C-alpha positions in Angstrom: -69.6 132.9 141.3 -70.2 134.4 137.8 -67.7 136.5 136.0 -69.7 139.7 136.3 -70.1 139.2 140.0 -66.4 139.2 140.5 -65.3 141.6 137.8 -68.4 143.9 137.8 -71.3 144.7 135.7 -72.1 147.4 133.1 -73.7 150.5 134.5 -77.1 151.4 133.1 -77.0 154.5 130.9 -73.3 154.5 130.4 -72.8 156.0 126.9 -69.2 154.7 126.4 -68.7 152.0 123.8 -69.1 148.5 125.2 -65.4 147.6 124.6 -64.4 150.7 126.7 -66.8 149.7 129.5 -65.4 146.2 129.5 -61.9 147.5 129.6 -62.7 149.7 132.6 -64.3 146.7 134.5 -61.2 144.6 133.9 -58.9 147.5 134.8 -60.8 148.2 138.0 -60.7 144.5 138.9 -56.9 144.5 138.5 -56.6 147.6 140.6 -58.8 146.1 143.3 -56.7 142.9 143.2 -59.8 140.9 142.3 -57.7 139.8 139.3 -54.2 139.4 140.8 -50.9 139.3 139.0 -50.5 136.3 136.7 -54.2 135.4 137.1 -55.8 134.0 133.9 -58.5 136.1 132.4 -61.8 134.2 131.5 -61.9 133.0 127.9 -63.1 135.4 125.3 -66.2 133.4 124.5 -67.1 133.3 128.2 -66.8 137.0 128.5 -68.8 137.5 125.4 -71.7 135.4 126.8 -71.5 136.9 130.3 -71.7 140.5 129.1 -73.9 139.8 126.0 -71.4 141.3 123.6 -69.7 140.1 120.5 -66.3 138.3 120.5 -65.0 141.2 118.4 -65.9 143.6 121.3 -64.2 141.4 123.8 -61.1 141.0 121.6 -60.9 144.8 121.2 -61.2 145.4 124.9 -58.5 142.9 125.7 -56.2 144.1 122.9 -56.3 147.6 124.4 -55.4 146.3 127.8 -52.5 144.3 126.3 -51.2 147.5 124.7 -51.5 149.2 128.1 -49.4 146.5 129.6 -52.1 145.4 132.1 -52.7 142.0 130.3 -50.4 139.7 128.4 -51.2 137.0 125.9 -49.4 133.7 126.2 -49.4 131.6 123.0 -51.5 128.5 123.5 -52.3 129.3 127.2 -54.6 132.4 127.1 -54.6 135.9 128.5 -53.2 136.7 131.9 -52.8 139.7 134.2 -49.3 141.0 133.5 -46.6 140.8 136.1 -44.5 143.9 135.4 -40.9 144.3 136.3 -39.3 147.7 137.1 -36.0 148.1 135.3 -33.9 150.8 136.9 -31.7 153.0 134.8 -29.9 154.4 137.8 -28.1 151.2 138.6 -25.8 149.0 136.5 -27.2 145.6 137.0 -27.7 142.3 135.1 -30.9 140.7 134.1 -30.4 138.0 136.7 -29.7 140.5 139.5 -32.9 142.5 138.5 -35.0 139.4 138.7 -33.6 138.1 141.9 -34.0 141.4 143.7 -37.7 141.2 142.9 -38.1 137.7 144.1 -38.2 136.2 140.6 -36.2 133.2 139.4 -34.1 134.0 136.4 -33.1 131.5 133.7 -31.9 131.5 130.1 -32.2 129.5 126.9 -29.2 129.7 124.7 -29.8 130.7 121.1 -26.1 130.7 120.3 -22.6 131.1 121.8 -19.8 131.9 119.4 -16.3 133.2 119.1 -15.3 135.4 116.2 -13.6 138.5 114.9 -15.2 141.9 115.6 -17.6 143.3 113.0 -17.4 147.0 111.9 -20.4 147.8 114.1 -18.9 146.0 117.1 -15.5 147.6 116.5 -17.0 151.0 116.6 -19.1 150.3 119.8 -16.3 148.6 121.7 -13.3 150.6 120.4 -11.6 147.4 119.1 -9.1 147.1 116.3 -10.1 145.1 113.2 -9.4 141.5 113.7 -9.9 141.6 117.5 -11.5 138.6 119.0 -15.0 138.8 120.6 -17.4 136.5 122.3 -21.1 136.6 121.2 -23.9 135.4 123.4 -27.6 135.3 122.3 -30.2 134.2 124.8 -33.8 134.3 125.7 -34.2 135.5 129.3 -36.9 134.1 131.5 -38.4 135.1 134.9 -40.3 132.3 136.6 -40.3 130.4 133.3 -41.9 133.3 131.5 -40.0 134.7 128.5 -39.2 138.3 129.2 -36.4 139.5 126.9 -34.1 138.6 124.0 -30.4 139.5 124.7 -27.6 139.8 122.1 -24.3 140.5 123.8 -20.8 141.0 122.4 -18.0 140.9 124.8 -14.4 142.0 124.1 -12.1 138.9 124.0 -9.8 140.2 126.7 -12.7 140.2 129.3 -13.3 136.5 129.6 -10.9 133.5 129.8 -13.1 131.2 127.7 -16.5 131.2 126.1 -17.6 128.5 128.6 -17.0 130.9 131.5 -20.5 132.1 131.0 -23.1 129.7 132.3 -26.1 131.6 133.7 -25.2 135.2 134.5 -22.9 137.1 132.1 -22.1 139.7 134.7 -21.1 137.0 137.3 -18.7 135.6 134.7 -17.2 139.0 134.0 -16.9 139.7 137.7 -15.1 136.4 138.3 -12.7 137.4 135.5 -12.1 140.8 137.2 -13.7 142.6 134.2 -17.2 143.5 135.3 -18.3 146.9 133.8 -18.5 149.7 136.3 -20.4 152.2 134.2 -22.5 152.0 131.0 -24.2 154.1 128.4 -27.7 153.1 127.5 -30.2 154.2 125.0 -33.7 152.9 124.4 -36.6 153.2 121.9 -40.0 151.6 121.4 -40.2 148.9 118.8 -42.7 146.4 117.4 -41.5 142.8 117.5 -40.7 141.1 114.2 -42.4 137.7 113.6 -39.1 136.0 114.6 -38.6 137.9 117.8 -42.3 137.6 118.7 -42.2 133.8 118.3 -39.2 133.5 120.5 -40.9 135.5 123.3 -44.3 133.8 122.9 -46.2 136.9 121.8 -48.0 138.1 118.7 -46.0 139.6 115.8 -46.1 143.4 116.1 -46.3 143.2 119.9 -45.0 146.4 121.6 -41.5 146.1 123.0 -38.5 148.1 124.3 -35.1 148.0 122.5 -32.3 148.8 124.9 -28.7 149.1 123.7 -25.9 149.2 126.3 -22.2 149.8 126.2 -20.4 148.8 129.4 -17.0 150.1 130.4 -14.3 148.9 132.7 -12.7 151.0 135.4 -9.8 151.8 133.1 -12.1 153.2 130.4 -12.0 150.3 128.0 -15.3 149.0 126.6 -16.2 145.5 127.7 -19.8 144.9 126.6 -22.1 145.8 123.7 -25.5 144.4 124.4 -28.8 144.8 122.4 -31.9 143.6 124.2 -35.5 143.4 123.3 -37.8 143.6 126.3 -41.5 142.8 126.3 -43.4 146.0 126.7 -46.1 144.4 128.6 -43.7 143.2 131.3 -41.4 146.1 132.0 -41.5 149.6 133.4 -38.3 151.6 133.1 -37.6 153.7 136.1 -34.9 156.5 136.5 -34.1 158.6 139.5 -33.7 162.3 138.7 -31.9 164.8 140.8 -31.7 168.6 140.7 -28.0 169.2 141.1 
């Protein structure tokens, strides 16, 4: 079966630019589940030959769908239909819990694990006195072996018995120590990944992402966690429940 037979063909007389027409064909194929989540898209050269357009036209069409979050590029592997994850802002949960609740398998690759004294920024965010001890955890977070986020967490020293208490899930370790946050303040903004962050997540430099900063608090009001995370914009939808009270 040819590519155009499964994805669709250009309509005669359509005045839209060719890259827009190709985008719509791919978008419709995804919506009809002809291209399912995590399916590989045909190679750019094959699409160019099939639709009798230039590689530049194909690249522009795919680039637009990547920006929309419908497709994702994997370095050295090709372009795939994005598998998006909904991140709820109405529930305080860990990355591992988010992935498991959606049938995904979470894992981590450690960038660093260190013990040190609180920095001025951390002191302000955690309400700690100068000289206080903190644990710092930097990880690449994966879902089904796909890199999804970079996570930089600073934990107040009184919340964990040792740095080795954290193996996979930070929140599991905090819960085991009786110091899991019960509420948090979060803020987010759109970012473009730096070359360093992009390389770690397997995307192109400048790729759209979401920066989420979280401060987690214990039941007694003390701050326990200061986490800065960089989520892939093509893999996440943020969802919040709103009530008219």
